[in-house]
C-alpha positions in Angstrom: 36.3 96.2 217.6 36.3 98.3 214.1 34.8 101.6 215.8 37.4 101.7 219.2 39.8 101.1 216.6 38.3 104.3 215.0 37.9 106.3 218.0 41.2 105.9 219.0 42.9 107.1 215.8 40.3 110.3 215.7 41.4 110.8 219.3 45.3 110.8 218.3 44.8 112.5 215.4 43.2 115.7 217.6 45.6 115.3 220.3 48.2 115.6 217.6 46.7 118.4 216.1 46.1 119.9 219.3 49.8 120.0 220.4 51.4 121.0 216.8 48.8 123.9 216.4 49.1 124.9 220.4 53.1 125.1 219.8 52.5 127.1 216.6 49.8 129.6 218.0 51.6 130.4 221.1 55.1 131.0 219.2 52.9 133.4 216.9 50.8 134.9 219.9 54.4 135.4 221.5 56.0 137.4 218.2 53.0 139.6 217.3 52.3 140.5 221.0 56.0 141.8 220.8 55.5 143.8 218.0 52.2 145.3 219.4 53.8 146.1 222.6 57.1 147.9 221.3 55.2 149.8 218.9 52.6 150.9 221.7 55.4 151.9 224.0 57.3 153.9 221.1 54.0 155.8 220.6 53.4 156.3 224.4 56.9 158.3 224.4 56.9 159.9 220.9 53.2 160.5 220.6 53.7 159.9 216.9 53.3 156.9 214.2 54.6 157.0 210.8 52.8 154.7 208.3 54.9 151.7 208.6 54.2 151.6 212.4 50.9 151.8 211.7 50.6 149.1 209.2 52.6 146.6 211.5 50.7 147.8 214.8 47.4 147.1 212.7 48.9 143.5 211.0 50.4 142.6 214.6 47.1 142.9 216.5 45.3 141.3 213.4 47.5 138.2 213.5 47.6 138.1 217.4 43.9 137.6 217.6 43.6 135.2 214.4 46.0 132.9 216.1 44.2 133.1 219.4 40.8 132.2 218.0 42.1 129.5 215.6 43.8 128.0 218.8 40.4 128.1 220.4 38.7 126.8 218.2 41.0 123.5 217.8 41.1 123.3 221.4 37.3 123.2 221.5 37.1 121.1 219.1 39.4 118.5 220.0 39.1 118.5 224.0 35.3 119.7 224.2 33.9 118.6 221.2 30.4 118.9 222.4 30.7 123.0 222.5 31.1 123.1 218.7 27.6 121.8 218.8 26.2 124.4 221.1 24.8 127.6 219.5 25.7 130.0 218.8 29.7 128.8 219.6 30.9 127.8 215.9 28.9 130.7 214.2 30.7 133.4 216.5 33.7 131.1 216.2 33.6 131.1 212.6 32.7 135.2 212.3 35.7 135.8 214.5 38.1 133.5 212.8 37.2 134.7 209.3 37.3 138.5 209.8 41.1 138.4 211.5 42.0 136.1 208.9 40.5 138.5 206.0 41.9 141.1 207.8 45.6 139.4 208.3 45.6 138.6 204.5 44.6 142.6 203.3 46.6 144.0 205.7 50.0 141.9 204.6 49.0 142.8 201.1 48.8 146.6 201.7 52.1 146.2 203.5 53.6 144.8 200.4 51.9 147.8 198.3 53.1 150.2 200.8 56.7 149.1 200.3 56.5 149.0 196.4 55.0 152.6 196.3 57.2 154.2 198.9 60.7 152.4 197.9 60.1 151.5 193.9 61.3 154.3 191.9 59.3 155.0 188.7 58.3 158.0 186.6 54.6 157.0 185.7 52.6 160.2 186.4 50.2 157.6 188.4 53.0 156.1 190.4 54.5 159.6 191.3 50.9 160.7 192.6 50.6 157.7 194.8 54.1 158.5 196.2 52.9 161.7 197.3 49.5 160.7 198.9 50.4 157.2 200.0 50.6 158.2 203.5 47.2 159.8 203.4 45.5 156.7 201.6 47.0 154.3 204.6 43.8 155.2 207.0 41.3 154.4 204.3 43.3 151.1 203.4 42.7 149.9 207.1 39.1 151.2 206.7 38.3 149.2 203.8 40.3 146.1 205.3 38.0 146.5 208.3 34.6 147.0 206.0 35.8 143.7 204.3 36.8 141.8 207.1 33.5 142.5 208.7 31.2 141.9 205.6 33.3 138.7 205.4 33.0 137.6 209.2 29.1 138.4 209.0 29.0 135.9 205.7 31.1 133.3 207.7 28.4 133.8 210.5 25.5 133.3 208.2 27.0 130.5 206.1 27.7 128.6 209.5 24.3 129.0 210.6 22.9 127.4 207.5 25.4 124.6 208.0 23.6 123.5 210.6 20.3 121.7 211.4 18.2 122.6 214.1 16.7 119.6 215.6 14.0 120.0 218.0 12.6 117.2 220.0 10.6 116.5 223.1 13.2 115.9 225.1 15.5 118.4 224.4 16.7 121.1 221.9 20.3 119.9 219.7 22.3 121.7 217.2 23.4 118.6 214.8 26.5 120.1 212.5 25.4 119.0 208.7 27.8 120.1 206.5 26.1 120.3 203.2 27.4 121.8 199.8 24.3 123.8 198.8 24.4 127.0 196.6 24.8 129.2 199.8 28.1 127.4 200.7 29.4 127.4 196.9 28.7 131.1 197.3 30.8 131.4 200.3 33.6 129.7 198.5 33.3 132.1 195.2 34.2 134.9 197.5 36.5 133.7 199.5 38.4 132.7 196.5 37.9 136.0 195.0 39.1 138.2 197.9 42.4 135.6 198.2 42.9 135.8 194.7 42.5 139.7 194.7 45.1 139.8 197.7 47.8 137.5 195.8 47.3 139.5 192.8 48.4 142.9 194.6 51.4 141.3 196.6 52.9 139.3 193.7 52.2 142.7 191.2 53.8 145.1 194.2 56.4 142.5 194.7 57.6 141.8 191.4 57.8 145.7 190.5 59.7 146.4 193.9 62.3 143.2 192.8 62.8 145.0 189.3 63.3 148.7 190.7 65.6 147.7 193.5 67.6 145.5 191.0 67.6 148.0 188.1 69.3 150.6 191.4 71.5 147.7 192.1 72.8 147.4 188.7 73.3 151.5 188.5 75.6 151.9 191.8 77.3 148.8 190.5 78.1 150.5 187.3 79.1 153.6 189.5 81.0 151.9 191.8 79.3 153.0 194.7 80.0 151.7 198.3 79.1 148.0 198.6 77.1 148.9 202.0 74.5 150.5 199.5 74.3 147.4 197.3 74.5 145.3 200.2 71.0 147.2 201.5 69.7 146.5 198.4 70.2 142.9 197.9 69.3 142.5 201.4 65.6 143.9 201.1 65.4 142.0 197.7 66.0 139.0 199.8 63.4 139.9 202.3 60.8 140.6 199.4 61.7 137.2 197.7 61.1 135.9 201.5 57.6 137.5 202.0 56.7 136.2 198.5 57.3 132.8 198.9 55.6 132.9 202.1 52.7 134.3 200.9 52.5 132.0 197.6 52.5 128.6 199.9 49.8 130.3 202.3 47.6 131.0 199.5 48.0 127.6 198.0 47.2 126.3 201.6 44.1 128.1 201.6 42.8 126.7 198.1 43.8 123.3 199.0 42.3 123.6 202.6 39.1 124.6 201.1 39.4 121.5 198.4 39.9 119.0 201.0 37.7 120.1 203.7 34.8 119.5 200.9 36.4 115.9 200.5 36.5 115.7 204.2 39.9 114.5 204.2 41.0 115.2 207.7 44.9 113.9 207.5 45.2 116.0 204.4 43.3 119.0 205.8 45.6 119.0 208.8 48.8 118.5 207.1 47.4 121.9 205.1 46.8 123.6 208.3 50.1 123.1 209.7 52.0 125.1 206.9 49.5 127.7 206.7 49.8 128.7 210.6 53.0 129.4 209.9 53.0 132.2 207.6 51.4 134.9 210.4 54.7 133.4 212.9 57.3 133.1 210.2 56.7 136.5 208.4 56.2 138.4 211.7 59.2 136.9 212.9 60.8 138.5 209.7 59.8 141.6 209.9 61.1 141.8 213.3 64.6 141.1 212.0 64.2 143.5 209.2 63.5 146.1 211.1 66.1 148.1 213.3 63.9 149.0 216.2 62.3 145.8 216.7 65.2 143.8 216.1 67.7 145.9 218.5 64.5 145.6 221.2 64.0 141.8 220.8 68.2 141.3 221.3 68.0 143.2 224.5 64.7 141.9 225.8 66.5 138.4 225.0 69.4 139.1 226.6 67.6 140.4 229.6 65.9 137.0 230.2 69.3 135.2 229.5 70.8 137.3 232.1 68.0 136.6 234.7 68.0 133.0 233.8 71.5 132.2 234.3 71.4 134.3 237.7 69.0 131.4 239.0 
């Protein structure tokens, strides 16, 4: 009786998790696919990309595949759980998910740093040098992001492989999932925390510097009685930065809490945290669309066309 009740609770939990994460994933997939498709069409038309468009394209691709593999992993774990025990399915899924998660994290930090250097107005020699060279630095940021993600993906594959115990018997060979907190797993968690913390420090520093610069510039414009349109534009930019900082802080907190509760094997709390964590790639991408005039205009046109076709039916 106890076993059947426990199995019912597990099944109910997995079904709920699958439904919620599926809704989140498909919403995020649509939003990020929209960003990628609009930017690719624009590139085909004018055959050139500025630095912001390059970062948005890279970020959209990273988030699209991150949400895709996250959904695949959740779907297999909930519906076809036996696949997770088949070598090398868990290793490959862990490597791919880790690769695109780190890529998403670092490109988001790069975007915040890019806006800080491009928009903020400071007279320090090093800052002026970065402002002049930032467009040439962007490709190197992409390369470093890919390299870091690749290293982390390989490490995740290796750690997942070591967390599995291969049990060979006379009848069959089966993989048994045995999560053991040895020195290898501890090393992986230390690396994860270091990478997440470094990206978070970059975001915090860039956002605060940019907010300070915009606030100072807004105060100067108000003192000189500049038109309200310019002041409102700066206030809107400050709100977008604060919103991004708020989302990134929640995402960082969720990443840390996920690692803690995974070790405690508290599935309910881990699921609750993951729901908030997977909101970040979708909500922030939507905010990027609404804060970009070209993307916002295309989105409104697309929605109006869809509404027109639906009404005609």
